[in-house]
C-alpha positions in Angstrom: 0.2 -0.1 0.1 1.3 3.4 -0.6 1.5 6.0 1.9 1.3 9.8 0.7 0.7 13.2 2.8 -3.0 14.7 2.0 -1.5 17.5 0.7 -0.1 15.6 -1.8 -3.3 13.8 -2.6 -5.0 17.0 -2.8 -2.9 18.2 -5.4 -3.1 15.0 -7.6 -6.8 13.4 -6.5 -7.7 13.2 -9.9 -5.1 10.7 -11.2 -4.6 9.0 -7.6 -8.5 8.3 -7.8 -8.1 6.9 -11.2 -4.8 4.9 -9.8 -6.6 3.0 -6.9 -9.4 1.9 -9.4 -6.8 0.8 -12.1 -4.8 -0.9 -9.7 -7.2 -2.1 -7.2 -4.1 -0.6 -4.8 -4.9 1.3 -1.6 -3.6 4.4 -0.7 -2.6 5.5 3.0 -3.2 8.9 3.2 -1.6 10.7 6.3 -2.9 13.9 7.7 -1.7 16.3 10.5 -4.3 15.0 12.8 -5.8 12.1 10.9 -5.3 9.3 8.7 -7.1 8.0 6.1 -7.3 5.6 3.0 -8.0 5.6 -0.2 -10.1 2.6 -2.0 -12.1 2.3 -5.6 -15.9 2.0 -5.1 -15.4 -1.7 -6.6 -13.5 -3.1 -3.5 -15.4 -0.8 -1.0 -18.0 -2.8 -2.1 -16.7 -6.0 -2.3 -15.4 -5.6 1.5 -19.3 -4.4 3.0 -19.7 -7.8 1.0 -17.6 -10.0 2.1 -18.4 -8.5 6.2 -22.0 -8.7 5.2 -21.4 -12.5 4.4 -19.2 -13.8 7.2 -21.9 -12.0 9.5 -24.3 -14.2 8.9 -24.4 -17.0 11.3 -23.9 -20.6 9.2 -22.3 -19.1 6.8 -19.1 -19.1 6.6 -19.1 -23.0 6.7 -21.2 -22.9 4.2 -19.0 -20.9 2.0 -16.8 -23.7 2.8 -18.8 -26.4 2.3 -19.5 -25.3 -1.1 -15.6 -24.9 -1.5 -15.2 -28.1 -1.1 -18.0 -29.8 -3.1 -16.8 -31.3 -6.1 -17.2 -29.5 -9.6 -18.9 -32.6 -10.8 -21.7 -32.7 -8.3 -23.0 -29.0 -9.0 -23.8 -29.5 -12.9 -27.7 -30.2 -12.1 -29.8 -27.8 -13.3 -30.7 -25.4 -10.9 -34.8 -24.3 -10.7 -35.3 -21.0 -9.5 
């Protein structure tokens, strides 16, 4: 993760937003009193979804169980 001070970030914010979007590499912003992290919207939404899923009781175990299932057993057509 790259670190920049807030003054330099202000000077180049447009390019930095494009960079975190394109590279999926967060930017640590060091301020005088507080710090922050700049990430892309897609990365933020992905983190939010992950946090939601792991907060659901039994979801983590269900995901692990599904990952261990062989692909041959997953080819039945679903009736949605």
